[in-house]
C-alpha positions in Angstrom: 326.3 100.0 3.4 322.6 98.9 4.6 321.2 100.3 7.9 321.6 97.2 10.0 325.6 97.2 9.5 325.7 100.9 10.2 323.6 100.4 13.4 325.7 97.6 14.5 329.0 99.6 14.0 327.9 102.6 16.3 325.4 100.8 18.6 327.6 97.7 20.0 325.8 95.1 21.4 325.0 94.6 25.2 323.2 91.5 26.5 322.3 93.3 30.1 320.4 96.2 30.1 321.9 99.4 31.3 321.2 103.1 31.5 322.2 104.8 28.4 323.6 108.6 28.6 320.1 109.9 29.0 319.4 107.4 31.8 317.1 105.3 29.6 317.4 101.4 30.2 318.8 100.0 27.1 319.7 96.5 25.9 321.2 94.7 22.9 321.8 96.8 19.9 320.4 100.1 21.6 317.2 98.9 21.9 314.9 100.6 24.3 311.2 100.5 25.3 308.7 99.8 27.9 309.8 95.9 27.9 313.5 97.1 28.8 314.5 97.4 32.7 317.5 97.3 34.7 318.2 93.8 35.2 317.0 92.3 32.0 319.2 90.0 30.1 319.0 88.9 26.5 320.7 86.2 24.6 322.4 87.3 21.5 319.7 85.8 19.4 317.1 87.9 21.2 319.4 90.8 20.3 319.6 90.4 16.9 315.8 89.5 16.4 314.8 92.8 18.2 317.2 94.8 16.0 315.7 93.3 12.8 312.4 93.9 14.4 313.2 97.4 15.2 314.9 98.2 11.8 312.3 97.1 9.6 309.8 99.1 11.8 312.1 102.2 11.7 312.7 102.1 8.1 309.0 101.5 7.1 308.2 104.6 8.9 311.1 106.9 7.3 310.1 105.6 3.9 306.4 106.6 4.8 308.1 110.2 5.7 309.9 110.9 2.5 308.4 112.9 -0.3 311.3 112.6 -2.7 312.8 109.6 -4.3 315.5 107.9 -2.1 318.5 105.7 -3.2 319.2 103.0 -0.7 322.4 104.7 0.9 320.1 107.8 1.6 317.7 105.6 3.3 320.0 103.5 5.4 321.5 106.7 6.6 318.2 108.3 7.4 317.1 105.0 9.3 320.3 105.0 11.2 319.8 108.4 12.6 316.0 107.9 13.2 316.9 104.8 15.0 319.4 106.8 17.3 317.6 109.9 17.9 314.0 108.5 17.8 311.3 108.8 15.1 309.6 111.8 16.9 313.0 113.7 16.5 313.5 112.4 12.8 310.1 113.8 11.9 311.0 117.2 13.2 314.6 117.1 11.9 316.3 119.4 9.6 317.8 116.1 7.4 313.9 115.0 6.5 312.6 118.6 6.1 315.6 119.6 3.8 315.7 116.0 1.8 311.7 116.5 1.0 312.5 120.1 0.1 314.7 118.5 -2.8 317.9 119.8 -1.0 320.2 116.9 -0.8 323.3 118.6 0.3 321.1 120.4 2.9 319.9 117.3 4.2 323.2 115.8 4.1 324.6 118.7 6.2 321.9 118.6 8.6 323.1 114.9 10.0 326.3 116.8 11.5 323.5 119.0 13.6 322.8 115.4 15.8 326.0 115.3 17.4 325.2 116.6 20.8 324.1 115.0 23.8 321.9 117.0 26.4 322.6 115.9 30.2 320.2 116.0 33.0 321.0 120.0 33.6 319.6 120.7 30.2 323.3 121.2 28.7 324.5 120.2 25.6 328.1 119.1 24.6 329.6 117.4 21.4 329.8 113.7 22.2 332.9 112.2 19.9 331.0 108.9 19.2 328.2 110.9 17.8 330.2 113.2 15.8 331.9 110.1 13.9 328.4 108.3 13.7 326.8 111.4 12.1 329.9 112.1 9.7 329.6 108.5 8.7 325.9 108.8 7.9 326.4 111.9 6.1 329.1 110.6 3.9 326.8 107.5 3.0 323.9 109.6 2.2 326.3 111.6 0.2 327.5 108.1 -2.0 
């Protein structure tokens, strides 16, 4: 499975901007950024184009951080994770740390640490959709 299909499976596509679970304006296949604001509307083509651009960027960044050889499934899983949690969080993640140390199983297991959401009051709770996504990313990573 490639990163695009994996991201599409879990992100879903919305043609009108909305606030995500962290109150960040989001549109399309989970796109965020300074150019996204509530009230913004995109066509399906704009959503798909932005996803392709974002995945290319995230993929290049992730590949640049890897210090061990990675197969395409490992890269796809890590790109999906980085797309979802942000590159800053991915850079600090135990997924990347363990992978770069050569601990493939530890890296795979570390995907499951990213199944929580933090609310406005800084309370963390497991989000079922994130648990499912992380489980699938882990499975793909190991395949």
